[in-house]
C-alpha positions as CSV (number, residue, x, y, z in Angstrom):
1,M,46.7,1.3,-27.7
2,A,45.9,-0.5,-24.0
3,K,42.0,-1.5,-24.0
4,A,40.5,0.2,-20.9
5,L,40.4,-2.3,-17.8
6,Y,36.6,-1.8,-17.6
7,R,36.4,-3.2,-21.5
8,K,39.0,-5.6,-21.0
9,Y,37.5,-7.5,-18.1
10,R,34.1,-7.0,-19.0
11,P,32.3,-10.6,-18.4
12,K,31.8,-12.7,-21.4
13,S,29.5,-15.2,-19.8
14,L,26.9,-15.0,-17.3
15,A,29.0,-17.2,-14.5
16,E,31.9,-14.7,-15.0
17,V,29.5,-11.7,-13.7
18,V,30.2,-11.0,-10.0
19,G,28.1,-10.1,-7.7
20,Q,24.8,-9.8,-9.3
21,E,23.7,-13.5,-8.3
22,Q,20.4,-12.6,-7.9
23,V,20.0,-12.3,-11.7
24,T,22.2,-14.6,-13.3
25,T,21.2,-18.0,-11.3
26,P,17.9,-17.4,-12.8
27,L,18.9,-16.5,-16.0
28,I,21.1,-19.5,-16.5
29,S,18.2,-21.6,-15.0
30,S,16.0,-20.4,-17.5
31,L,18.2,-21.1,-20.2
32,K,19.2,-24.4,-19.7
33,Q,15.1,-25.2,-19.5
34,D,14.5,-23.3,-22.4
35,K,12.2,-20.9,-20.8
36,V,12.8,-17.7,-22.1
37,S,10.9,-14.3,-22.1
38,H,9.6,-12.6,-24.5
39,A,10.9,-9.6,-22.9
40,Y,13.3,-8.7,-19.9
41,L,13.6,-5.5,-18.0
42,F,17.0,-4.7,-16.2
43,I,17.0,-2.0,-13.6
44,G,19.8,-0.5,-10.9
45,P,22.4,1.8,-10.7
46,R,24.9,2.5,-13.6
47,G,27.8,0.6,-13.7
48,T,26.6,-2.5,-12.5
49,G,26.4,-4.7,-15.7
50,K,22.8,-4.1,-16.7
51,T,24.2,-3.9,-20.4
52,S,26.5,-6.7,-20.1
53,V,24.4,-9.1,-19.1
54,A,21.8,-7.9,-21.6
55,R,24.9,-8.4,-24.3
56,I,25.4,-11.9,-22.7
57,L,22.1,-13.3,-22.5
58,A,21.0,-12.0,-26.1
59,H,24.7,-14.0,-27.5
60,E,23.8,-17.4,-25.6
61,V,20.1,-17.1,-26.3
62,N,21.3,-17.7,-30.0
63,N,24.1,-19.8,-29.3
64,F,26.5,-16.9,-30.6
65,S,29.9,-17.0,-29.2
66,Y,30.7,-13.7,-27.2
67,G,33.1,-11.5,-27.9
68,V,32.9,-7.5,-26.9
69,E,33.5,-6.4,-30.7
70,D,31.3,-9.2,-32.1
71,D,28.3,-7.7,-34.3
72,Y,25.7,-9.9,-35.2
73,V,22.9,-8.9,-37.5
74,D,20.2,-10.5,-35.4
75,I,21.1,-8.5,-32.1
76,I,20.3,-4.8,-32.2
77,E,21.3,-2.5,-29.8
78,I,19.5,0.8,-29.3
79,D,20.1,4.1,-27.4
80,G,17.2,5.2,-25.8
81,A,18.5,8.6,-25.3
82,S,19.2,9.2,-29.4
83,N,16.6,7.3,-30.4
84,R,13.5,8.6,-27.8
85,G,11.0,9.4,-30.1
86,V,7.5,7.4,-31.5
87,D,8.8,7.3,-35.3
88,N,11.8,5.4,-34.1
89,I,9.6,2.9,-32.4
90,R,7.4,2.7,-35.2
91,E,10.2,1.9,-37.3
92,L,11.8,-1.0,-34.9
93,R,7.7,-2.2,-34.9
94,E,8.0,-2.5,-38.6
95,K,11.3,-4.1,-39.0
96,V,10.5,-6.4,-35.7
97,T,8.5,-8.9,-38.1
98,I,11.6,-9.7,-40.5
99,A,12.5,-13.2,-39.3
100,P,15.9,-13.4,-37.9
101,T,19.3,-14.0,-40.0
102,R,21.4,-16.8,-38.3
103,G,19.8,-17.2,-34.7
104,K,16.8,-18.5,-33.0
105,Y,15.6,-14.8,-32.1
106,K,16.0,-11.2,-33.1
107,I,17.0,-9.8,-30.0
108,Y,16.5,-5.8,-29.5
109,I,18.4,-4.3,-26.6
110,I,17.2,-0.6,-25.4
111,D,19.3,0.9,-23.3
112,E,18.2,3.6,-21.0
113,V,14.6,2.8,-21.6
114,H,13.3,5.4,-19.4
115,M,14.3,8.3,-21.7
116,L,11.8,7.3,-24.3
117,T,8.5,9.6,-25.0
118,K,5.5,8.9,-23.8
119,E,3.7,8.4,-27.3
120,A,7.1,5.7,-27.9
121,F,6.4,3.9,-24.9
122,N,2.7,3.5,-26.0
123,A,4.0,2.5,-29.5
124,L,6.1,0.0,-27.7
125,L,3.2,-1.4,-25.9
126,K,1.7,-2.3,-28.6
127,T,4.5,-4.8,-29.7
128,L,5.2,-5.7,-26.2
129,E,1.4,-7.3,-25.7
130,E,1.5,-8.9,-29.4
131,P,5.2,-9.9,-30.0
132,P,6.3,-12.2,-33.0
133,A,7.4,-15.4,-31.7
134,H,10.7,-14.6,-32.9
135,V,11.3,-11.1,-31.4
136,I,12.8,-11.0,-27.5
137,F,13.3,-7.3,-26.3
138,I,16.1,-6.6,-23.5
139,M,15.6,-3.4,-21.7
140,A,17.9,-1.6,-19.6
141,T,17.7,1.4,-17.1
142,T,18.6,3.1,-14.6
143,D,15.7,4.8,-13.6
144,A,12.9,2.2,-13.2
145,Y,10.2,4.8,-11.7
146,K,10.5,6.5,-15.3
147,V,9.2,3.5,-17.0
148,P,5.2,3.1,-17.0
149,V,3.5,0.3,-15.2
150,T,1.9,-0.9,-18.7
151,I,5.6,-1.8,-19.4
152,T,7.2,-3.3,-16.9
153,S,3.8,-5.5,-16.5
154,R,5.0,-7.3,-19.6
155,A,8.6,-7.8,-18.9
156,Q,10.7,-10.1,-16.7
157,T,12.5,-7.4,-14.4
158,Y,15.6,-8.3,-13.0
159,T,17.4,-5.8,-10.0
160,F,21.0,-4.9,-10.3
161,K,22.7,-3.8,-7.2
162,L,25.6,-2.2,-6.5
163,A,28.6,-4.1,-5.4
164,S,29.4,-4.2,-1.7
165,P,33.3,-3.2,-0.3
166,E,34.1,-6.6,0.4
167,V,33.2,-7.9,-3.2
168,M,34.5,-5.1,-4.4
169,L,37.9,-5.4,-3.0
170,G,38.1,-9.2,-3.8
171,F,37.4,-8.0,-7.3
172,L,39.9,-5.4,-7.5
173,K,42.6,-7.1,-6.4
174,S,42.2,-10.2,-8.6
175,I,42.6,-7.7,-11.1
176,T,45.5,-5.6,-10.0
177,E,47.5,-9.4,-9.5
178,K,46.7,-10.4,-13.5
179,E,48.3,-6.5,-14.3
180,K,50.8,-6.4,-11.8
181,I,49.8,-3.6,-10.3
182,K,51.5,-2.9,-7.3
183,I,49.3,-1.2,-4.8
184,T,48.6,-1.4,-0.7
185,D,45.5,-2.3,0.5
186,D,44.7,1.2,1.9
187,A,45.2,2.8,-1.2
188,L,42.9,0.1,-3.2
189,K,40.3,0.7,-0.2
190,I,40.1,4.2,-1.1
191,V,39.2,3.4,-5.0
192,V,36.4,1.2,-3.7
193,K,35.0,3.6,-2.0
194,R,35.4,6.4,-4.7
195,G,33.8,3.6,-7.1
196,G,30.8,3.5,-4.8
197,G,29.9,-0.1,-5.8
198,S,29.9,0.4,-9.8
199,F,32.6,-1.9,-11.5
200,R,32.5,0.2,-14.5
201,D,33.9,3.3,-11.8
202,S,36.0,1.6,-10.1
203,L,38.0,0.1,-13.4
204,S,38.3,3.2,-14.2
205,L,39.8,4.5,-11.3
206,L,42.3,2.1,-10.9
207,D,43.0,2.3,-14.7
208,Q,43.8,6.1,-14.4
209,I,46.1,5.6,-10.9
210,S,47.7,2.4,-12.2
211,T,50.7,4.6,-13.9
212,L,51.3,6.5,-10.8
213,S,54.5,4.7,-9.8
214,D,56.5,1.5,-11.2
215,E,57.2,0.6,-7.5
216,Q,54.3,0.4,-4.8
217,I,51.3,2.7,-5.3
218,T,50.6,4.3,-2.1
219,E,47.1,5.6,0.0
220,E,48.8,9.2,-0.3
221,M,49.5,9.3,-4.0
222,V,46.0,8.1,-4.5
223,I,44.4,10.7,-2.3
224,S,46.8,13.4,-4.2
225,A,46.0,11.9,-7.7
226,L,42.3,12.0,-6.8
227,G,42.1,15.5,-5.3
228,L,40.9,14.0,-2.0
229,P,40.9,15.6,1.2
230,Q,42.2,13.8,3.8
231,D,40.1,11.9,6.4
232,E,42.0,13.7,9.1
233,K,40.6,16.7,7.6
234,I,37.2,16.0,7.1
235,H,36.7,15.0,11.2
236,A,38.3,18.2,12.3
237,L,36.0,20.0,10.1
238,L,33.2,17.9,11.1
239,D,34.0,18.5,14.7
240,A,34.6,21.9,14.4
241,Y,31.1,22.3,13.1
242,L,29.6,20.5,16.1
243,S,31.7,23.2,18.3
244,G,30.3,26.0,16.4
245,D,34.1,27.0,15.7
246,V,33.3,29.4,12.8
247,V,36.7,30.4,12.2
248,K,38.1,26.7,12.3
249,I,35.5,25.9,9.9
250,T,36.5,28.8,7.0
251,T,40.2,27.6,7.9
252,I,40.2,24.3,7.0
253,V,37.5,25.2,3.9
254,K,39.9,27.6,3.1
255,E,43.1,25.3,2.7
256,L,41.5,22.4,1.6
257,L,39.9,24.5,-1.3
258,S,43.3,26.3,-2.2
259,S,45.0,22.9,-2.4
260,G,42.6,22.2,-5.6
261,I,40.0,20.2,-4.0
262,K,36.5,21.3,-5.6
263,A,33.7,22.4,-3.2
264,D,31.3,19.4,-4.6
265,T,33.6,17.1,-4.1
266,L,35.0,18.3,-0.4
267,A,30.8,18.1,-0.1
268,S,30.6,14.7,-1.6
269,E,33.6,13.4,0.9
270,I,31.6,15.0,4.2
271,I,28.6,12.8,3.5
272,S,30.1,9.9,2.8
273,T,31.6,10.4,6.2
274,I,28.5,11.2,8.2
275,I,26.6,8.1,6.2
276,E,29.7,5.9,7.6
277,K,29.4,7.2,10.8
278,P,25.7,8.1,11.7
279,N,25.4,11.2,14.2
280,S,22.3,13.0,14.7
281,E,23.4,16.4,15.2
282,L,24.6,16.2,11.8
283,F,21.5,15.7,10.0
284,S,20.9,19.2,9.4
285,L,24.1,20.0,7.3
286,L,23.5,16.4,5.6
287,A,20.1,17.9,4.3
288,K,22.0,20.6,2.6
289,L,25.3,19.4,1.3
290,P,23.6,17.8,-2.0
291,E,22.8,21.8,-2.9
292,V,26.7,22.4,-3.3
293,K,27.1,22.4,-6.6
294,A,27.8,25.1,-9.5
295,P,27.5,28.2,-9.7
296,F,28.6,29.1,-6.5
297,A,29.5,26.0,-5.0
298,E,31.9,27.6,-2.5
299,A,29.4,29.9,-1.7
300,K,27.0,27.1,-1.0
301,L,29.6,25.1,0.8
302,L,30.3,28.1,3.3
303,V,26.6,28.5,3.9
304,A,25.7,25.1,4.4
305,L,28.6,25.2,7.4
306,S,27.3,28.6,8.1
307,D,24.9,27.3,10.8
308,A,27.7,28.1,13.3
309,L,27.5,31.5,12.7
310,Y,24.2,31.8,14.6
311,T,24.5,28.5,16.8
312,T,26.2,28.0,19.7
313,K,27.1,24.1,20.6
314,P,29.2,22.8,23.5
315,Q,32.3,21.3,22.7
316,R,32.3,17.7,21.2
317,T,33.8,15.0,19.1
318,L,32.5,12.8,16.3
319,E,33.1,10.1,19.1
320,P,29.5,8.3,20.1
321,Q,30.5,8.7,24.0
322,Q,31.2,12.2,23.6
323,Q,27.6,13.4,21.8
324,Q,25.8,15.7,23.5
325,P,21.9,16.9,23.1
326,R,22.5,19.9,20.4
327,A,22.8,22.9,22.2
328,Q,20.9,26.4,22.7
329,Q,20.4,28.5,19.5
330,I,21.1,32.3,20.3
331,P,17.5,33.9,19.6
332,I,17.5,36.5,17.4
333,P,14.9,39.5,18.6
334,Q,11.7,40.1,16.7
335,R,11.3,43.9,15.3
336,P,9.2,45.9,18.7
337,L,5.4,45.5,18.5
338,E,5.2,49.2,19.4
339,P,8.3,52.0,19.7
340,Q,8.1,51.5,23.4
341,Q,7.9,48.2,24.0
342,K,11.3,45.9,23.5
343,P,11.6,42.1,23.5
344,E,13.4,40.6,25.9
345,I,16.0,37.6,24.8
346,Q,15.7,34.1,26.5
347,Q,14.6,35.5,30.0
348,A,12.5,33.9,32.3
349,P,8.7,34.3,31.6
350,K,8.0,37.3,34.0
351,I,5.1,37.1,36.4
352,K,3.0,40.9,36.4
353,Q,1.3,42.4,38.6
354,T,-1.0,44.5,35.7
355,P,-2.2,44.0,32.6
356,K,0.1,44.0,29.6
357,T,0.0,47.1,27.3
358,V,0.3,45.5,24.4
359,T,-0.6,41.9,23.7
360,P,0.8,40.5,20.4
361,Q,-2.2,38.4,18.9
362,P,-1.0,34.9,17.7
363,S,-0.9,33.2,14.7
364,E,-3.4,30.3,13.2
365,N,-0.5,28.2,14.6
366,S,-0.3,29.2,18.6
367,V,-0.6,26.8,21.0
368,E,-2.2,28.1,24.4
369,P,-0.6,26.0,27.0
370,T,-3.2,23.2,28.4
371,T,-2.6,20.8,31.3
372,P,-0.3,17.9,30.3
373,S,-1.4,14.3,30.3
374,T,-0.8,12.5,33.1
375,S,1.1,10.1,30.6
376,M,3.7,12.8,29.5
377,N,3.8,15.5,32.6
378,K,6.6,17.6,32.5
379,P,6.8,20.4,35.6
380,P,7.0,23.7,34.3
381,M,10.0,25.7,34.1
382,T,10.8,28.6,36.3
383,V,13.7,29.9,33.8
384,F,12.6,28.8,30.3
385,D,16.3,27.2,29.1
386,W,16.2,26.3,25.5
387,D,18.7,23.7,26.0
388,E,16.3,22.2,28.7
389,F,13.3,22.2,26.2
390,L,15.3,19.9,23.7
391,R,16.1,17.8,26.0
392,R,12.9,17.4,27.3
393,V,11.2,17.1,23.9
394,R,13.7,13.8,23.1
395,E,12.6,12.2,25.9
396,L,8.9,12.1,24.5
397,N,9.6,11.7,21.1
398,D,13.0,11.8,19.1
399,A,11.3,12.6,15.9
400,V,10.0,15.8,17.1
401,Y,13.6,16.3,18.3
402,L,15.1,15.9,14.9
403,Q,12.9,18.7,13.5
404,L,13.2,21.2,15.8
405,L,16.9,21.1,15.5
406,K,15.9,22.4,12.0
407,T,14.6,25.4,13.6
408,N,15.5,29.3,14.9
409,H,13.8,30.6,17.6
410,T,12.8,33.6,20.1
411,L,11.5,33.5,23.3
412,I,9.4,37.1,23.7
413,D,7.9,37.6,27.3
414,D,5.4,34.4,27.8
415,C,5.9,33.5,24.1
416,L,8.2,30.8,22.4
417,N,8.2,31.7,18.5
418,I,9.4,28.8,16.4
419,Y,10.7,29.0,12.8
420,P,10.9,25.9,10.8
421,E,13.8,26.3,7.9
422,K,11.4,24.1,5.8
423,K,7.8,23.6,5.0
424,V,7.8,19.8,5.7
425,V,9.4,20.8,9.6
426,K,6.6,23.3,10.0
427,T,4.0,20.3,8.8
428,I,5.4,18.3,11.0
429,L,5.7,20.2,14.2
430,S,2.2,21.6,13.4
431,R,0.7,18.3,13.6
432,D,-1.8,18.3,16.9
433,N,0.0,15.5,18.9
434,N,3.2,17.4,18.2
435,K,2.2,20.5,19.7
436,R,1.1,18.7,22.7
437,I,4.6,16.9,22.7
438,L,6.3,20.5,23.0
439,I,3.5,22.1,25.4
440,N,4.3,19.2,27.6
441,A,7.9,19.7,27.2
442,S,7.8,23.1,28.3
443,G,5.9,22.5,31.2
444,G,3.1,24.8,29.9
445,S,5.2,27.1,31.1
446,V,5.1,29.2,27.7
447,K,2.8,29.7,24.4
448,I,4.3,28.1,21.5
449,T,4.2,29.8,18.1
450,I,5.0,27.8,14.8
451,H,5.1,30.1,12.3
452,E,5.3,30.1,8.5
453,V,8.7,29.0,6.6
454,G,9.8,32.2,5.2
455,D,9.1,34.3,8.5
456,L,12.6,34.1,9.8
457,P,13.5,37.4,12.0
458,D,14.7,40.0,10.1
459,T,18.1,40.1,11.5
460,I,19.1,36.6,9.7
461,T,19.4,37.8,6.5
462,K,21.0,36.1,3.3
463,D,23.1,38.9,3.0
464,S,24.1,39.1,6.7
465,V,25.3,35.6,6.3
466,L,27.3,36.2,3.1
467,T,28.7,39.3,4.7
468,K,29.8,37.3,7.7
469,I,31.5,34.6,6.0
470,S,33.1,37.5,3.6
471,D,34.8,38.9,6.6
472,I,35.8,35.5,7.9
473,M,37.2,34.2,4.9
474,G,39.1,37.8,3.8
475,G,37.3,38.1,0.5
476,E,34.1,39.4,-0.6
477,V,31.1,36.7,-1.5
478,K,28.6,37.8,-3.3
479,N,25.4,36.6,-5.3
480,D,25.6,37.7,-8.7
481,G,22.4,37.5,-9.9
482,G,22.6,33.9,-11.0
483,E,21.7,30.4,-9.0
484,N,20.3,31.4,-5.3
485,P,23.6,30.2,-3.5
486,F,21.3,29.4,-0.5
487,G,19.8,26.4,-2.6
488,E,16.5,28.0,-2.1
């Protein structure tokens, strides 16, 4: 049986480790000077070489020759996930007093150390505080924030990082030459992208596609084998989202899903595309896509893209020179305050000669128009225009503008009602300085009320969105009582 590439090309010395010079250089120097610490903590993403470096360091400290299959009694590997209890650590504490058999040191490698219980950490702490002279601990974790500071403060900490695309591409090219794998650069770049900077993940993907052809492996072969959407489809989907073309959105999504691409994979590719080419108009979508996962992954994806169901946007593309401010949302009237009184949608505030018969009571977050500061003075709007309001806010404060993109709104008489989608948006917009920015942007022409999260107008409901999606997709989309497909 052929050995997997990630095992075959695992480094056997610190000098062979690729892309982690910030770790290997000081370790090599400390070994040369015979200045070895009693405890090390290796932190970083998965697949970056933490365990490999721990094993290499354990062998080099004892001057053992290193082979992947070697088994030395003085090097003990412990899986923190399956040996996480206090009893396991107490047993370890009893054994550390035993002197090493062959080497100078007895070395304990604890992988995924963050999985230990609080009691286990407390038991380990005592040994780290007063370790026997012949014991070295090498701990590795992907979640450093879960390791108590009492542990980290007693160990030398080294941070591993994901490899850059350039480093990973060069590394994979050297492997393909050694393994005589014929593959185009474009196809190899897909492997680099999907590997995400992880050496183990990238080598596993290369191993997977290496048998696709005896001739040359092309970009199209890799896309098909990994079940990935083509870049053109992703860009077309984002263009449709920006232009508010719901039919095109659902058509593209349906085509991609029917071709065998999973909803979470599609969401991941969209996220990567947005991050590679940031566009503030897509940030609200970027916030929703991580929620696309089972159950109801397809429904969650459609809901994330369903902003176009109640938002109209001007036609635009992903090109920077064609970007425009976010377009005006379609206002949705609230329930009438009185049977005889009906709210007007997006009309200019009317100047009445007689007092109103019904005066809605503003909420605690209502902001009465005040005289704008001279430094931020904006003329009042004769006819309130949400698009113009957004433009003015963006001129005054870009951060407040970005938060407004995550809201819905209605205009009833001379009161602009703003409905935040999340608590953090409501908190930011409710700050006094930011309220003044909103007032100045309107020119003091309207009252501004910032509602609580969940106070959305009744005409936009989860059921109505699912119904609309069902009509477009030509099938029924239901929430069968499982996890909320809206990610709430």
